[in-house]
C-alpha positions as semicolon CSV with decimal commas, in nm:
position;residue;x (nm);y (nm);z (nm)
1;X;-5,226;5,257;-0,958
2;X;-5,106;5,090;-1,270
3;X;-5,120;5,360;-1,536
4;X;-5,050;5,088;-1,788
5;X;-5,067;5,202;-2,145
6;X;-4,922;5,542;-2,064
7;X;-4,593;5,618;-2,234
8;X;-4,302;5,756;-2,038
9;X;-4,310;6,051;-2,277
10;X;-4,667;6,144;-2,179
11;X;-4,714;6,488;-2,034
12;X;-4,754;6,533;-1,660
13;X;-5,117;6,626;-1,723
14;X;-5,181;6,301;-1,915
15;X;-5,011;6,094;-1,646
16;X;-5,211;6,260;-1,369
17;X;-5,539;6,208;-1,555
18;X;-5,445;5,845;-1,614
19;X;-5,388;5,793;-1,241
20;X;-5,728;5,941;-1,165
21;X;-5,894;5,725;-1,431
22;X;-5,724;5,415;-1,289
23;X;-5,843;5,502;-0,939
24;X;-6,202;5,554;-1,049
25;X;-6,193;5,237;-1,258
26;X;-6,071;5,045;-0,954
27;X;-6,360;5,174;-0,745
28;X;-6,605;5,069;-1,014
29;X;-6,439;4,730;-1,070
30;X;-6,458;4,640;-0,703
31;X;-6,819;4,749;-0,670
32;X;-6,743;5,044;-0,443
33;X;-6,926;5,271;-0,688
34;X;-7,180;5,198;-0,959
35;X;-7,109;5,243;-1,327
36;X;-7,335;5,549;-1,335
37;X;-7,141;5,706;-1,048
38;X;-6,811;5,610;-1,213
39;X;-6,922;5,769;-1,539
40;X;-7,031;6,093;-1,373
41;X;-6,715;6,114;-1,161
42;X;-6,496;6,039;-1,461
43;X;-6,649;6,311;-1,676
44;X;-6,645;6,564;-1,392
45;X;-6,293;6,488;-1,269
46;X;-6,131;6,488;-1,613
47;X;-6,278;6,832;-1,684
48;X;-6,179;6,952;-1,339
49;X;-5,822;6,829;-1,382
50;X;-5,801;7,006;-1,719
51;X;-5,924;7,330;-1,561
52;X;-5,687;7,298;-1,265
53;X;-5,392;7,233;-1,492
54;X;-5,477;7,529;-1,716
55;X;-5,527;7,760;-1,417
56;X;-5,194;7,659;-1,265
57;X;-5,022;7,722;-1,598
58;X;-5,183;8,069;-1,622
59;X;-5,078;8,156;-1,266
60;X;-4,722;8,037;-1,325
61;X;-4,699;8,231;-1,651
62;X;-4,828;8,553;-1,493
63;X;-4,590;8,522;-1,197
64;X;-4,288;8,472;-1,423
65;X;-4,349;8,801;-1,608
């Protein structure tokens, strides 16, 4: 995916979310999914990615203690 508009200095989390957004946008743009489906998937997946990232950070922090 393109991830255009994302700076090289963006965090890994921001870059990953951008890749997911690009993928979903591509599915919507090509008619593979409707806008309503795109919108629901976008909202769900961005929240899910945030939660996954935070959980991984918590696990890594607890293991390093």
